[in-house]
C-alpha positions, 0 to 999 in steps of 0.5 A: 266529329259529327252527330249523324242520324241513321234511319233504319238503324237496325236494318241490314245496312243500318247496323254496319253503317252505325258500327262504321260511324261509331268507329270513325268517332261520330256521335250516332243516333239510330232511328227505327220502329224497334230501337237497339237493345242489348249492350250499351255503346258510348255515343249511340242513342236510339229513337223509337220513331215510325216514319209512317206517322213521324211521332218523335221525329222532330226530337231525333233530328234536332241538332244533327249534322247529317241524316242518312236515310236507310229506312225503306218499306218495299210494300209501300210508303217510302214516298210519304215517309221521306216527305215527313223526314224532309219536313223535319230536317228542314225545320231543324235546319239539317245541313246534309241529307244522304240517301241510299238508292238502287242502280237502275231505278230509272230503267226497271219498271218495278213499283218499288223502284218507282217509289225510290226514284220519287224519293230521290226527286223529293230530296233533290227538290227539298232545298236541303244539302243532299247526297244520293248513292245508288248501289247494286243488290246486296249479297244479303238480298241474293242469299235471302231470295235463294233461300226462299226459293230453295224451300222447294225441290225445284228452284225456278231461275229467271233466264237471261238475268244478271246481277252484280251483288255488293257487300253491305259493309263496303256500302256502309263505308262509302255512306259513312264517308259521304255523311261526314263530308259536304253535300255532293249531289248524285255521286257515282254508283257503287257496284259489286266486283263481278257480274253473275248470272242468276243461275251462277248465283243460285248454284254458288249458294246451294253448293256453299250449303251442300244442298242440291236442287233441280234448277228450272230456267224460266223466261219471264215475260213483261217489261220488268224482266226485259229491262233486267235482261238488258242489264238494267240493274248493272253498273259494270263501269263502277265495279268498286266493291271488292268482296265477291259473293263467294267470299260473302258466302264463305264468311256467312257459312249459311245454307238455304233452309 
C-alpha cells in the first residue's frame, strides 16, 4: 500500500477520492486550506497548507509515493500553485504526480481552461513521473449552475450547447487507480455516459425538484460559446461513466433554491 497526498482534499472531488484511497488500504494525506474536521479516521492525516504561499508544503509531501493534485481556483492562481507543488515534489523526490484536468481545455478559449492547460504543460516538463486525466463536467457543477440560475423566475439557457456530465465518484475511482499505479502520462479522457443539451439538463433538474421556471434560450456570441456549440467539452468516444445525471439527481434529492 502507498502513501498518497491529495491536494484539495476537502473539495468536491477530494472527499470521495480520499474515501476511495482509504478504502483501498492506502495511507492518505489531505492537503487543504481548511483541514478535515470531525471523526478521526485511521491512515488519514490532514495538513493545513495554502498553495498560494506554500507554507508547510515541504512537510506534507515528504515521503509520499504519489501526489494527486485536485486543488484548483477558478478565480486564478492555479499556475503559481502548481509551480510551488512541483518544486516541493521535486525536492522530496516524489515518484508520481497525478493531475485532474478538463476535456476541451485545448479547444475552448476560457481563461480558466488556459490556466489548466498551462498546468498540464508545467507537469509534463517537470521531470517528475506524471499522469494527467481529463474529465467532462461533474454532475455537481451542473446542479450548482442550474440552482444559481433558478433563483430568477426566468432562467436563461445557452442555445446549442451540449454537456456530457460525469459522476465525481466514478472519477475518484479512476484517479485512485492512477495514483496507485506507475506514471502513465496523458491517459484516455473520462466522460459521462450521455450527451445532453443544456435545455434537457435544466429541465431535468427543475423537474427533480418540482419547480417551474420560464426557460429563455440564448444564442451567445463569441469564441467560447462557438467552441462549446462545436462540442469542445465533449468526449463521446470515451463515455466511460455509468451514472446518468437523472440517477445523480435521484440520489441527491436536491432542488434548485
